[in-house]
SEKOLTI-562851 format. One record per residue (C-alpha): residue in three letters; x, y, z; residue number from 1. Coordinates in steps of 0.001 Angstrom, whole numbers. Example, Ala and Ser with C-alpha at 12.3 -4.5 7.8 and 13.67 -1.06 7.14 Angstrom:
// SEKOLTI-562851
ALA | 12300 | -4500 | 7800 | 1
SER | 13670 | -1060 | 7140 | 2
END
This chain:
// SEKOLTI-562851
MET | -70856 | 57021 | -46571 | 1
ASN | -70615 | 53945 | -48724 | 2
ASN | -67020 | 54881 | -49525 | 3
PHE | -66178 | 55013 | -45810 | 4
GLY | -67563 | 51513 | -45276 | 5
LEU | -65595 | 50183 | -48150 | 6
LYS | -62444 | 51801 | -46794 | 7
LEU | -62999 | 50263 | -43366 | 8
ILE | -63524 | 46833 | -44851 | 9
SER | -60335 | 47260 | -46872 | 10
ILE | -58344 | 48134 | -43752 | 11
VAL | -59648 | 45109 | -41864 | 12
LEU | -58918 | 42830 | -44794 | 13
ALA | -55430 | 44289 | -45122 | 14
PHE | -54785 | 43677 | -41413 | 15
PHE | -55833 | 40060 | -41679 | 16
ILE | -53737 | 39583 | -44777 | 17
TRP | -50762 | 41134 | -42926 | 18
MET | -51375 | 38789 | -39986 | 19
ILE | -51413 | 35809 | -42315 | 20
VAL | -48160 | 36922 | -43936 | 21
VAL | -46495 | 37526 | -40562 | 22
GLN | -47701 | 34171 | -39305 | 23
ASP | -46190 | 32474 | -42304 | 24
ASN | -42864 | 34352 | -42107 | 25
ASP | -42469 | 34498 | -38295 | 26
PRO | -44303 | 31516 | -36838 | 27
GLU | -44730 | 30885 | -33143 | 28
LYS | -42558 | 28103 | -31676 | 29
THR | -41509 | 26526 | -28375 | 30
LYS | -37822 | 26029 | -27629 | 31
PRO | -36149 | 24273 | -24647 | 32
PHE | -33124 | 25796 | -22890 | 33
THR | -31371 | 23042 | -20963 | 34
ASN | -28959 | 22826 | -18029 | 35
ILE | -29866 | 26119 | -16440 | 36
GLN | -28449 | 26254 | -12916 | 37
VAL | -30839 | 27156 | -10098 | 38
GLU | -29616 | 29912 | -7742 | 39
MET | -30272 | 29277 | -4050 | 40
GLU | -31441 | 32185 | -1926 | 41
ASN | -31415 | 32621 | 1862 | 42
GLN | -29165 | 29630 | 2502 | 43
GLU | -28055 | 31334 | 5713 | 44
SER | -31491 | 30676 | 7178 | 45
MET | -30599 | 26973 | 7270 | 46
GLU | -27191 | 27617 | 8765 | 47
LYS | -28685 | 29632 | 11615 | 48
LEU | -30768 | 26593 | 12548 | 49
GLY | -27748 | 24261 | 12395 | 50
LYS | -29299 | 22555 | 9400 | 51
VAL | -28115 | 21774 | 5910 | 52
TYR | -29947 | 20781 | 2787 | 53
GLU | -29239 | 18231 | 109 | 54
VAL | -30689 | 18741 | -3364 | 55
LEU | -32531 | 15650 | -4557 | 56
ASN | -32956 | 14238 | -8061 | 57
ASN | -30702 | 16896 | -9640 | 58
THR | -33489 | 19460 | -9284 | 59
ASP | -30953 | 22285 | -8999 | 60
THR | -30602 | 22084 | -12780 | 61
VAL | -33674 | 22793 | -14906 | 62
THR | -34910 | 23008 | -18484 | 63
VAL | -36833 | 26160 | -19427 | 64
TYR | -39385 | 25948 | -22264 | 65
VAL | -40244 | 29275 | -23956 | 66
THR | -43051 | 29868 | -26452 | 67
GLY | -42916 | 32893 | -28769 | 68
ARG | -42271 | 34221 | -32240 | 69
ASN | -39333 | 32650 | -34010 | 70
SER | -37704 | 36054 | -34453 | 71
VAL | -37661 | 36500 | -30680 | 72
ILE | -36867 | 32922 | -29683 | 73
LYS | -33809 | 32655 | -31911 | 74
GLU | -32179 | 35611 | -30148 | 75
LEU | -32390 | 33936 | -26721 | 76
ASP | -29794 | 31793 | -24928 | 77
ASN | -29358 | 30371 | -21420 | 78
SER | -27889 | 33598 | -20069 | 79
ASP | -31239 | 35349 | -20655 | 80
PHE | -32889 | 33281 | -17931 | 81
ARG | -32523 | 33353 | -14168 | 82
VAL | -34073 | 30626 | -12034 | 83
THR | -34028 | 31051 | -8251 | 84
ALA | -35262 | 29033 | -5281 | 85
ASP | -35787 | 30804 | -1955 | 86
LEU | -35163 | 28293 | 841 | 87
GLU | -37375 | 30322 | 3162 | 88
ASN | -40270 | 29139 | 966 | 89
LEU | -39578 | 25481 | 1755 | 90
ASN | -42839 | 23645 | 2407 | 91
ASP | -43636 | 20541 | 4444 | 92
LEU | -43212 | 18344 | 1373 | 93
GLY | -39567 | 19368 | 1061 | 94
THR | -40078 | 21367 | -2128 | 95
VAL | -39287 | 24976 | -3026 | 96
PRO | -41023 | 26753 | -5946 | 97
TYR | -38883 | 28267 | -8684 | 98
VAL | -38983 | 31921 | -9672 | 99
ILE | -38131 | 32431 | -13355 | 100
THR | -37258 | 35718 | -15031 | 101
CYS | -36228 | 36530 | -18597 | 102
LYS | -34165 | 39525 | -19678 | 103
ASN | -36231 | 39846 | -22866 | 104
SER | -39358 | 41770 | -21867 | 105
SER | -41298 | 40470 | -24858 | 106
ILE | -41340 | 37019 | -23251 | 107
LYS | -44289 | 36905 | -20890 | 108
LYS | -44394 | 34809 | -17739 | 109
GLU | -47277 | 32740 | -19065 | 110
ASN | -45118 | 31742 | -22048 | 111
ILE | -42444 | 30176 | -19827 | 112
LYS | -42564 | 26656 | -18436 | 113
VAL | -39886 | 24934 | -16328 | 114
GLU | -39110 | 21275 | -15678 | 115
PRO | -38896 | 19929 | -13060 | 116
SER | -41609 | 22021 | -11523 | 117
SER | -39881 | 22673 | -8168 | 118
LEU | -36675 | 22190 | -6221 | 119
LYS | -36655 | 19088 | -4021 | 120
VAL | -34422 | 19070 | -943 | 121
ARG | -33814 | 17026 | 2178 | 122
ILE | -33130 | 18890 | 5415 | 123
GLU | -30792 | 17329 | 7958 | 124
PRO | -28708 | 18263 | 10988 | 125
LYS | -25324 | 19677 | 10035 | 126
VAL | -22362 | 17742 | 11447 | 127
GLU | -18637 | 17856 | 10851 | 128
LYS | -15916 | 15251 | 11105 | 129
SER | -12182 | 15062 | 10518 | 130
PHE | -10893 | 12600 | 7920 | 131
ALA | -7381 | 11564 | 6976 | 132
VAL | -6593 | 12847 | 3504 | 133
LYS | -4312 | 11090 | 1054 | 134
ALA | -2938 | 12161 | -2292 | 135
VAL | -3621 | 9885 | -5272 | 136
THR | -1972 | 10243 | -8655 | 137
THR | -3079 | 9587 | -12210 | 138
GLY | -897 | 9281 | -15274 | 139
ASN | 2776 | 8335 | -15553 | 140
PRO | 5818 | 10544 | -14974 | 141
LYS | 8795 | 10691 | -17295 | 142
THR | 10152 | 7262 | -18318 | 143
GLY | 12547 | 5910 | -15711 | 144
TYR | 10852 | 7688 | -12812 | 145
VAL | 7927 | 7074 | -10468 | 146
ILE | 6176 | 9089 | -7802 | 147
GLY | 7899 | 8126 | -4565 | 148
ASN | 5728 | 10158 | -2220 | 149
ALA | 2756 | 12426 | -2792 | 150
THR | 1815 | 14543 | 220 | 151
VAL | -979 | 17056 | 717 | 152
LYS | 645 | 20383 | 1586 | 153
GLN | -2356 | 21563 | 3622 | 154
GLY | -1891 | 18685 | 6083 | 155
ASP | -2779 | 15048 | 6554 | 156
SER | -6399 | 15627 | 7590 | 157
ILE | -9456 | 17481 | 6272 | 158
ILE | -12536 | 18636 | 8186 | 159
VAL | -15740 | 17871 | 6297 | 160
ALA | -19096 | 19388 | 7295 | 161
GLY | -22451 | 18520 | 5773 | 162
PRO | -25655 | 16499 | 6095 | 163
GLN | -25376 | 13795 | 8717 | 164
SER | -26517 | 11068 | 6311 | 165
LEU | -23687 | 11918 | 3915 | 166
ILE | -21027 | 12284 | 6589 | 167
ASN | -21967 | 8809 | 7851 | 168
ILE | -21217 | 7142 | 4506 | 169
ILE | -17826 | 8760 | 3880 | 170
SER | -15075 | 6173 | 3592 | 171
ARG | -12107 | 8403 | 2796 | 172
VAL | -11028 | 11737 | 1395 | 173
VAL | -8417 | 12013 | -1350 | 174
VAL | -6756 | 14694 | -3413 | 175
ALA | -6264 | 13638 | -7036 | 176
VAL | -3397 | 15061 | -9107 | 177
ASP | -2270 | 14388 | -12659 | 178
VAL | 1462 | 13542 | -12860 | 179
ASN | 1544 | 12554 | -16524 | 180
GLY | 4914 | 13461 | -18042 | 181
LEU | 6232 | 14955 | -14791 | 182
ASN | 10031 | 15308 | -14972 | 183
GLU | 10856 | 16876 | -11603 | 184
SER | 9627 | 16990 | -8028 | 185
LYS | 7123 | 19835 | -7658 | 186
SER | 3847 | 21062 | -6147 | 187
LEU | 693 | 20425 | -8167 | 188
LYS | -2882 | 21629 | -7833 | 189
GLY | -5218 | 18780 | -6959 | 190
THR | -8934 | 18049 | -6854 | 191
LEU | -10528 | 17163 | -3528 | 192
LYS | -12702 | 14052 | -3779 | 193
ILE | -14880 | 12277 | -1235 | 194
ILE | -15287 | 8501 | -1582 | 195
ASP | -18216 | 6660 | 12 | 196
LYS | -18256 | 3228 | 1632 | 197
ASN | -19236 | 1636 | -1690 | 198
ASP | -15984 | 3018 | -3119 | 199
GLU | -17888 | 5497 | -5274 | 200
GLU | -16973 | 9144 | -5650 | 201
PHE | -19450 | 11764 | -4391 | 202
ALA | -21289 | 13304 | -7334 | 203
GLU | -21286 | 17064 | -7848 | 204
THR | -24710 | 17471 | -6239 | 205
LYS | -23487 | 15801 | -3036 | 206
MET | -20251 | 17784 | -3045 | 207
LYS | -22292 | 20995 | -3135 | 208
SER | -23779 | 19989 | 207 | 209
MET | -20346 | 19613 | 1813 | 210
GLU | -18003 | 22184 | 3309 | 211
CYS | -14330 | 21243 | 3481 | 212
LYS | -11716 | 22933 | 5655 | 213
THR | -8086 | 22340 | 6489 | 214
SER | -7243 | 21016 | 9938 | 215
SER | -6585 | 24633 | 10966 | 216
GLY | -10108 | 25634 | 9887 | 217
VAL | -9368 | 27437 | 6611 | 218
PRO | -12118 | 26741 | 4032 | 219
ILE | -10824 | 25025 | 917 | 220
THR | -12825 | 27485 | -1186 | 221
GLU | -10677 | 30331 | 181 | 222
LEU | -7492 | 28483 | -776 | 223
GLY | -8714 | 28041 | -4335 | 224
SER | -7309 | 24514 | -4519 | 225
VAL | -5517 | 21821 | -2572 | 226
GLU | -1832 | 21393 | -3345 | 227
VAL | 96 | 18139 | -3474 | 228
PHE | 3874 | 17849 | -3455 | 229
ALA | 4893 | 15060 | -5827 | 230
ASP | 8341 | 13660 | -5009 | 231
LEU | 9916 | 12057 | -8081 | 232
TRP | 12129 | 8964 | -7539 | 233
ARG | 14456 | 7350 | -10037 | 234
VAL | 13943 | 3685 | -11015 | 235
GLN | 17018 | 1452 | -10609 | 236
PRO | 16784 | -1825 | -12594 | 237
ASP | 18719 | -5087 | -12093 | 238
ILE | 19102 | -4944 | -8315 | 239
LYS | 20438 | -8322 | -7165 | 240
LEU | 18663 | -10084 | -4310 | 241
ASP | 20684 | -11643 | -1471 | 242
VAL | 19496 | -14027 | 1251 | 243
ASN | 20967 | -15612 | 4379 | 244
VAL | 20726 | -19412 | 4632 | 245
VAL | 21004 | -20584 | 8246 | 246
GLY | 21043 | -23927 | 10054 | 247
MET | 22445 | -27342 | 9154 | 248
PRO | 20724 | -30073 | 7152 | 249
ALA | 20125 | -33458 | 8750 | 250
VAL | 23157 | -35679 | 9270 | 251
GLY | 24133 | -37236 | 5957 | 252
TYR | 22759 | -34334 | 3891 | 253
LYS | 24348 | -31202 | 2509 | 254
LYS | 23365 | -27887 | 986 | 255
THR | 23828 | -27360 | -2731 | 256
ASP | 22788 | -24334 | -4781 | 257
THR | 20581 | -21495 | -3551 | 258
THR | 18191 | -20150 | -6202 | 259
ILE | 16320 | -16836 | -5920 | 260
THR | 13453 | -16160 | -8342 | 261
PRO | 13529 | -13516 | -9677 | 262
GLU | 17269 | -12976 | -9354 | 263
THR | 16962 | -9208 | -9814 | 264
ILE | 14239 | -6595 | -9412 | 265
SER | 13670 | -2923 | -10175 | 266
LEU | 13352 | -505 | -7272 | 267
ALA | 12573 | 3190 | -7102 | 268
GLY | 14040 | 5369 | -4410 | 269
THR | 15818 | 8497 | -3363 | 270
GLU | 19311 | 8959 | -4741 | 271
SER | 20883 | 8353 | -1322 | 272
ALA | 18902 | 5136 | -778 | 273
LEU | 19798 | 3745 | -4208 | 274
LYS | 23453 | 4597 | -3658 | 275
GLU | 23445 | 2797 | -307 | 276
LEU | 22020 | -361 | -1915 | 277
ASN | 24996 | -505 | -4279 | 278
GLY | 23068 | -2831 | -6585 | 279
HIS | 22116 | -5371 | -3879 | 280
LEU | 19036 | -5813 | -1697 | 281
GLN | 19359 | -8060 | 1343 | 282
LEU | 16127 | -9958 | 1992 | 283
ASN | 15027 | -9440 | 5575 | 284
GLU | 14040 | -13068 | 6239 | 285
ASP | 16541 | -15893 | 6702 | 286
VAL | 15947 | -19291 | 5111 | 287
SER | 16506 | -22127 | 7596 | 288
VAL | 17624 | -25574 | 6440 | 289
GLU | 17946 | -26935 | 9973 | 290
GLY | 17389 | -30710 | 9894 | 291
ALA | 16332 | -30643 | 6226 | 292
THR | 16426 | -33829 | 4144 | 293
SER | 14987 | -32299 | 944 | 294
ASP | 14970 | -28972 | -886 | 295
VAL | 13751 | -26030 | 1209 | 296
THR | 11547 | -23387 | -455 | 297
LYS | 10413 | -20122 | 1117 | 298
LYS | 8367 | -17230 | -266 | 299
ILE | 9197 | -13702 | 868 | 300
GLU | 6809 | -10787 | 305 | 301
LEU | 8727 | -7762 | -937 | 302
GLN | 5908 | -5297 | -291 | 303
ASP | 5847 | -6251 | 3387 | 304
MET | 9605 | -5926 | 3552 | 305
LEU | 9758 | -2563 | 1776 | 306
ALA | 6894 | -1178 | 3865 | 307
GLU | 9535 | -620 | 6538 | 308
GLN | 11624 | 1411 | 4066 | 309
HIS | 10595 | 5051 | 3709 | 310
ASP | 12894 | 5854 | 817 | 311
LEU | 12505 | 2763 | -1386 | 312
LYS | 9542 | 1220 | -3176 | 313
LEU | 8788 | -1596 | -5566 | 314
VAL | 7831 | -443 | -9061 | 315
GLU | 4344 | -1472 | -10180 | 316
THR | 5583 | -3832 | -12888 | 317
ALA | 7789 | -5811 | -10485 | 318
THR | 6696 | -9060 | -8865 | 319
ASP | 5686 | -8811 | -5226 | 320
THR | 6825 | -12291 | -4199 | 321
VAL | 10351 | -13711 | -4181 | 322
THR | 10848 | -17489 | -4068 | 323
VAL | 14041 | -18819 | -2458 | 324
THR | 14962 | -22491 | -2972 | 325
VAL | 17916 | -24133 | -1196 | 326
GLY | 18963 | -27476 | -2668 | 327
ILE | 19482 | -30353 | -195 | 328
GLU | 20977 | -33699 | -1197 | 329
LYS | 22524 | -36764 | 432 | 330
ALA | 26174 | -36212 | 1255 | 331
GLY | 27451 | -39749 | 2021 | 332
THR | 29987 | -40514 | 4792 | 333
LYS | 33708 | -41035 | 5208 | 334
THR | 35652 | -42838 | 7949 | 335
VAL | 38799 | -41078 | 9060 | 336
TYR | 41284 | -42657 | 11522 | 337
LEU | 42722 | -40388 | 14181 | 338
PRO | 45966 | -41578 | 15829 | 339
VAL | 45520 | -41960 | 19574 | 340
ASN | 48676 | -39949 | 20181 | 341
ARG | 46865 | -36923 | 18666 | 342
LEU | 44105 | -37193 | 21251 | 343
ASN | 44066 | -34357 | 23754 | 344
THR | 43490 | -36096 | 27092 | 345
LYS | 42881 | -33993 | 30172 | 346
ASN | 41870 | -34334 | 33820 | 347
ILE | 43469 | -37799 | 34247 | 348
PRO | 43261 | -38868 | 37903 | 349
THR | 46812 | -38887 | 39293 | 350
ASP | 46295 | -42085 | 41266 | 351
LEU | 44900 | -44085 | 38361 | 352
LYS | 46509 | -45703 | 35348 | 353
ILE | 44701 | -45238 | 31979 | 354
THR | 44357 | -47707 | 29143 | 355
LEU | 42494 | -46819 | 25907 | 356
THR | 40725 | -49093 | 23451 | 357
PRO | 41435 | -48840 | 20575 | 358
SER | 44998 | -48113 | 21500 | 359
ASP | 46373 | -46996 | 18142 | 360
LYS | 43778 | -45304 | 15872 | 361
ILE | 40261 | -44063 | 16565 | 362
PRO | 37708 | -44422 | 13705 | 363
ILE | 35692 | -41235 | 13166 | 364
ILE | 32777 | -41220 | 10689 | 365
ILE | 32085 | -37800 | 9196 | 366
THR | 29678 | -36337 | 6657 | 367
THR | 29436 | -32937 | 4994 | 368
THR | 26820 | -30212 | 4715 | 369
THR | 28536 | -28239 | 1983 | 370
GLY | 32053 | -29535 | 1339 | 371
GLU | 33684 | -32460 | -466 | 372
LEU | 34412 | -35598 | 1565 | 373
ASN | 37421 | -36522 | -549 | 374
GLU | 39200 | -33381 | 580 | 375
PHE | 38910 | -34246 | 4285 | 376
ASP | 41635 | -36042 | 6309 | 377
ALA | 42611 | -36676 | 9924 | 378
GLU | 44729 | -33524 | 10102 | 379
ASP | 41484 | -31510 | 10094 | 380
ILE | 40238 | -33125 | 13332 | 381
LYS | 40669 | -31919 | 16909 | 382
ALA | 39536 | -34495 | 19505 | 383
THR | 39488 | -34202 | 23298 | 384
LEU | 39071 | -36875 | 25995 | 385
ASP | 37932 | -35268 | 29234 | 386
LEU | 38064 | -37521 | 32334 | 387
SER | 36935 | -34938 | 34848 | 388
ASP | 33841 | -37050 | 35640 | 389
TYR | 35801 | -40280 | 36137 | 390
LYS | 37598 | -40460 | 39496 | 391
THR | 37461 | -44128 | 40398 | 392
ALA | 38858 | -47304 | 38915 | 393
GLY | 36725 | -49040 | 36304 | 394
THR | 35993 | -49429 | 32609 | 395
TYR | 34033 | -46648 | 30920 | 396
LYS | 32687 | -45739 | 27481 | 397
VAL | 33478 | -42061 | 27024 | 398
THR | 32254 | -39817 | 24199 | 399
LEU | 35013 | -37709 | 22698 | 400
LYS | 34562 | -34005 | 22021 | 401
VAL | 35359 | -33608 | 18327 | 402
GLU | 35877 | -30321 | 16470 | 403
LEU | 35552 | -30337 | 12666 | 404
PRO | 36056 | -27637 | 10029 | 405
GLU | 33034 | -25656 | 8874 | 406
GLY | 30855 | -27652 | 6504 | 407
TYR | 31529 | -31027 | 8125 | 408
VAL | 29707 | -32854 | 10920 | 409
LEU | 29928 | -36166 | 12728 | 410
ALA | 27769 | -38907 | 11310 | 411
SER | 27736 | -40511 | 14768 | 412
ASP | 29257 | -39957 | 18189 | 413
VAL | 32880 | -41034 | 18672 | 414
ILE | 33192 | -43362 | 21676 | 415
ILE | 36373 | -44743 | 23185 | 416
VAL | 36722 | -47349 | 25932 | 417
VAL | 38713 | -46116 | 28927 | 418
ASN | 40044 | -48485 | 31568 | 419
LEU | 41146 | -46908 | 34824 | 420
GLU | 42996 | -48901 | 37468 | 421
LYS | 44913 | -48046 | 40582 | 422
LYS | 48630 | -47635 | 40303 | 423
GLU | 50791 | -50276 | 42221 | 424
GLU | 52254 | -48932 | 45442 | 425
THR | 55960 | -49652 | 46324 | 426
ALA | 56203 | -51093 | 49842 | 427
ILE | 59092 | -49821 | 51871 | 428
THR | 59865 | -51850 | 54975 | 429
GLU | 62031 | -50276 | 57544 | 430
LYS | 63602 | -52414 | 60202 | 431
SER | 64097 | -50704 | 63462 | 432
THR | 66428 | -51986 | 66140 | 433
VAL | 65185 | -51454 | 69595 | 434
GLU | 67751 | -51523 | 72171 | 435
GLU | 66774 | -52287 | 75603 | 436
END
């Protein structure tokens, strides 16, 4: 009997010793498993009510803490855990409890803790709205080329459905594509992005609350991706700028040089558009020097001008503003004498005699707008005296109509004195003999 008691005591002592050894070699520990995605269940229950939910505070991603023996814990990874949230269990506080399971049966429920403690959602009416969609590019194509046009192949609009509060803050919808190193025009897979009115991109949690469809109603998720056609245009450097200068400076002034800054620019375009330019771009705004007495400067916005061109664009490194300066300086005057016999006189009254003053040479004072005064002489002048408004005798000051070559103008009107007097009549007296 005493031997049995001793044996029992030995067994108990051995067990405790074994427990101590195990505890030392395989201690208990707690380990966190982060970024475990929560699976939503019964989402269709919301859809049937015409409602949608938005996950708040990133509570659709959790951290699971597990307590257990080191030998068990070290064999676990995120894939051993499943965290679900049944939306039919939504309470009045807007929270849904998590249900956590572990594939390893040795991990008991009481040894698992999750943070945050529950899913937090906001329930709202579901609305949908159509938005224009635009392709945006990142990166740079092959040197010497730019993206001329980038168009979304699924159409120019996207239907977005989701919580009303989110739909209300959408500013625009874009499809982003990477064109870095692109060396030919081609279709590229893009990423659909929603930008809010603060110019910030919707985070992943907000995007999960949205449903996006093409204008024909096909869900983007069924398409797999949105495609963008990137049209590659060649860059043509050293395109010369041309401008039309119109009008005449003030009398006594002339135009000198016209300066365009910059003189040349780089444009990108289709091959046909670049060929048509033939190295020159005509600015679409004239520069007027009408009545100018000093240099005339005008700024022309190239972006505004090229906005009307669908097959040309300004490269990003080029200046947007062109400055045109037309030099204006005093021209001086020159007096030229036109012989009276070169005057074209018309509509002289047949019953009046005409006398002109001066009677030999008419002084004409001219100036230039572009030419050289020393090169001008009387042979270049055409002058006309029109007397159609003068039908009676008298002395009149009449302004001549003077035609000058291009680049020259009158410094003052040319006036000649015209004296009109009746012609003398020859009296013829006939004597008649009257016979009685």
